[in-house]
N, C-alpha and C positions, 0 to 999 in steps of 0.2 A: 756525262762528264766531258766537258770541252777539251780539245786538244791542248790549249794553252794551260788549262788546269792540271793536266796529268803530267805534261812533259817537265814541268818544274823549271829550276835554274839550269840552264844549259852545262854551266861549269861542273855540275854534279857528274857528268859523264866521265870526268878525268880521274885517274887513280889518286889515291890519298897523297902521293907524293908528287902529283901534278906532272910537271915535265922533266923530272929527274930521270926517267927511263926514255928509251927509244921507242916512241909511239908512231906507228905507220898506219895510215888508213887510205880510203879512196874517196875522191870527190868528183861529182858531176861538174863539168866545165861548160856552162851553156854556150859560151862563144866558140868552144871547140866541138860542141855537139857530142861529146863523149867524156869518159872517165879519164882521171889521172891518179897514179899513186901520189901520196902526199906524206909529208912529215909533220907531225903535230908538235909544234915548238911554242916556246913562250912568246916569241915576237910573231906568231902567226902560223897559218897553214901554208907549207912551202911544197911546190910542184917539183916532183921528181921524174917526171915523164921523158925529159930530154935525155937522161941517162938510163932510165929503167922505165920502158913503156907500160910495164905491168908490175903488180906486187910480187907475181910470180918469179919475173926476172931479178927482182931485188933480192928475194929470199933464196935464189939460187947462187947468189954471188958468194965469194969466200968468206966475207966479213959483212953480213947485212946490215949490222948496227953502225959500223964504221962508214960504209957506203952511204946509208941514208943520211947521216950527219954531214958527210963530206961533200955530197953532190947537190944538197938542197937548192932548188932554183927559186923561181920567181914566187912572190907571195900572192896568194889568191884570195886572202881575207883573214880576219881574226878567227881564232878558235871558237869563241863563244858565239860569234856572227854566223859560222857555218853550222854550229849545233842548232841554234835558234831557227835557221832556215830549213833544218832537215824534217821536222814532223810533216807528214804528208798534206795536212790540210791547212798548214801555215806557209807552205813553201811558195815562195816567189821564184818562179822557174827562170826568170832572167838572171839570177844570182846562184853561185855555186852552193852546193848542198852535199852532205856526207852520204856514203853508200856504205854497204857491208864492206869489211876490209879485204876480202879474198876475191880473186878474180879467176884465174885460169886453173887453179888448184881444184882437184876433185874434192867433192864434199862427202866426207864419210863420218860415221857414228859408231861408237862401240856401245853394245848394250849388256845389261845385266853384270856390270862391274862392281856393284855394291851389294852386299847380302840383303839389306832391307828392300832395295828395289827389286832383286831377284824373287823374293817371296811374293811381292806384288804380281810379278809376271806369272808365277805359278798360278796365283788366284785368278788372274784373267784367263789363263789357259783352261782352268777347271770350270770357271763360271761361264765360259763361252760367250763373253761380252755381256752377261746379265749382271747389272750392279746389285740387284737384289739379292742374288746368291752369294755375293762376294763376303758379306758380313759373317755369315756362318763358316765359310771356307777359310777365312783369315784366321779364325781360332783353331780350326781343325789342322791346317797347314803348320801353324806355329807348334802345336803339339807333336806332329810328325817329325818335323825336322829341327826343332828346337833353335837356339840362338847361337850355337857353336859354329855357324857357317862363316861368320865374319873372321875368324881366326885361322881359317883354312886356306892354305896356298893352292890356288887352282893347278890341277895336273900333278900334285903331289902324290905320294904313297897314301897319305891320311885321306886326300880327297878321293882317291880310287876305292879305298875301303868304305868310306861312307856312301860312295855310289853304289857298290854292291849291296849294302845294308838297305838303302832306299829302295832299290829294285826289289830286293826280297819282301820289303813291306808294301809293294804296290804303290809307292809314293814317288817314284822317278818321274821327271819332266824334262822336256827338251830345254827348258830354261835352267834348270839345274846342271845340265850338261855344259851349258856355255858358261854357267857361273862357277862351277868348280872343276870342270874337265880341262884338258890342255888347251883347247882352241878357244879363242875368244869369238864372240859374235861381233863382226864388223860388217856393216852394210852401207850402201849408198844411201845418203840422206836426201840429196837434191841434185839436180843437174848443175853442171859448171855454170857460174854467173847467176844462178837462180836464188841465192840467199838475200834475204832483206837485212838492212842495218837498224841501228837504234833510231826511235822516233817514227818508224814505219809500223803499218799493220801487220800482225801475224795471223794466219788463216787456219781455221779448222772446218772440215766440211759441214755444210748445213745439216746434213742428216745425221751426224754423230750426236749422240746423246750422253756420251761418257768420254771425256778427254781432259788432258792436262798439260801444263808445261813441263818441260824438264831441263832445269837450270845445269849448266854444265861448264867446265873449263874445257877449252878447244886448244889442241896442239897445232901449230903451223909447222909443216914438215918441208924440208928441202927436197929436191928430186931424189937424192940418194937415202931419203928416210930420216935424216938428222933432224930432230926437233930444234927449231931455230926461233921459236916464239910461242906466244899464247894469246888468247882473247877469250871472250865468254860467248856461249851459245845458248839457244832455246830449241831443244829437239822436240818440237811439239808432237804430241802424241795422241792418237784416237784409241783410246782403251777397249771400246766396244768392237771396234774392227779388228784390231790385232787379237783380242780375245776370241773372237769366232774362229780364227785359224791363223797360225803363224805365217802361212802362205800368203796372207793378206797384208804382210808387213809393208810392202810398197805403198799400199793404199792407205795404210794407217800412218805412214811417216812422210810420204812425198806427195804433197799437195801444193797448190799455189800459196806461196807466202808461209809455208810451214817450217822454213829454216831460218832463224835469225841469229846473226853474228855481230859482234862488235863490243864496244864502239870502235875500238883499234886493236891492231896486233902490237903487242908489246914484245919487242925483239930481244932475245937473250944477249946480256952483255955482262960486264963485271958486276953490275948491281942487281941483276935479275936473271936467275937461272932455272934449269930444270928442277932443281931442289925447291925453288919457291913454288913451282906449280905442285910438286908433291906435298908441300905443307899448306897450300891454298885453302881458304875458307870461302864458301860461296852462299850469299843470302839471297832469299827469294821473298818478294812481297807480291800479292795479288790483291788489287783493289777493284771492287765491283761499283757499277753505277748505282747499285741498290744499297750501298753502304757496306757490302761484305768486305771481310778482310781475312786474308790468309798468309801467314808467314812460315817459312822453312829454312833450314840450314843444312848445308852439305860440307863436310870436312874431308878434304882430299886424303888425309892420312888414314882413312877408313876404307880406301879403294883396295879391291881385292887383287887387282893386276897393276903392276907398276906402269906408269904412262910410257916408259921406253920400251917395255915389253910389248905394249899394245902397239906402238909405232913400228916395231919389228915385225909384228904379225901383219901389218898392213903392206909395208914396203920391203923388198928384199929380192933374193934371187927368184922367188916364186911370182913376184908381180912388181912392176915398175910403174911410176907415174912421173914422166919427164917434165911435167909442169908442177910438181910438188902436190901437196894434199894439205887439207886441214881435217883433223880428227877430233870429233867429240868424244870426250872421255867417259861418258855415263854419268847418272845422277844417283845421289842418295835419297832424293826426295821421293817419299811414298805418300801420295795424297789420299789418306784415309779418313780425314776430317770430313764430316758430313756438312754439305752446304744447304741442302733443302730437305729431302726425305731421310729420316734416320736409316742408317745402313746403307745408303746408296754411295756415300763418299763424295769426293768433290768433282765437279765438272765445271767447265767454263760457261760463262754467259756473254753474249755480245756485248762489247764495251769494257770487259775487263782490262785493266792495265797491269801488265807483268813487268816487274822490275828485278832484275838479276844483277847482283854487284858483289865485287870483290876488291879488297883494299888495293892490291897491286895492279889491277886490270880495269878499274872504273866500273861504269854502269851501263847496262843495256836495258833499254825500256822500250816496250811495244804494246800497242793496244790490240785486243782480240777482235776478229771480225770473221764472218764466214769466208772461207777461201774463195767462193764464187763472187763474192763483193769486193775483195782485195784487188788492187790495180794488177791487171794481167802482166805476166812476165814477157817482155817484148825485146829486150836487148840482149842477144845471144852472142855465141863466139863469132858468127859471121859478121854481125853488126860491129863488134869490137875490131875485128881485123880490118874491116873497111874503113872504120873511122881512124884507127892508128896509121893506116896507110894514107889517107887523105891529109893527115897532120905531118906526114913524112917522118913518123916516128919509128916506122919499120920498113 
């Protein structure tokens, strides 16, 4: 499937209400040799770098939405023009293109925040990465823990009682601990500046034989932990690696191009708030070069932990992030449909196109390749600081 065939209409990246919200992203500016924060507006993509050299700076301001709209600077191109120049194999490197919308924020993810995905993590753990063993385990685990987990508030007395029952039955798991226990699983998804944006390739290790996308809503947090906006993300996961041992989580989660964010951060304002995140719907579509098609749907109303609680578990007196953070909120998507061999469930093939969309946040679209074949990550914090200094922005 050629890139121009899968990327589709660039305007599809925009939310359903298009420019009604405050949409902020990042663009690579060839003439500057580096990135700029940008406002996505009806009259074009507007450079914010003279007042806010980084998206992190903007989101740390007292009123990010008001600031973005009041300081918008030079127009660097049309929205559809930049979107069309973003797919890696179509890109004219002499012209601006879009990047992942986060920069200096730490890239974090919360796991096991939906009951259905929690069951799949238990299966991964018990199957130890063997997809053939997962089919029988899925039925066994369902009998042991039932379906009542989705109604349990993590850390509650009810959750503690269920934990004691499961221990007595020999059915306890580290994934159930973070699913219904008091402490959320929050881990580092990728290094600062390592995320890829819409139109770019996402990576899975070549050696992985069982892996999947994880479509998620992502919170953007100010340095004090206040949620100030949201975007979409793909927390790409190697199920066979994590299933062998939870201690291999970094290898399962953090590889070249394994974190996708975008297309833009929608900043909270009068028309879009944290309550819209709580009620968001997220759709997934996977299209294979072989004609394979898989769809999925996540409803944030079914999350076990409130997004504000997850943010508070990340940032507070116990841990500070002076440049802010982005936090993936977890996925409801449980990839149990067979792709090839009966009982082995879903796994990616090279060339798969993953589309993650939500009406108020737009569409994030990426193609799957081996991490080893994706463009190497080369522009880090040092390069950004040198570039901003050379532009007299810091």
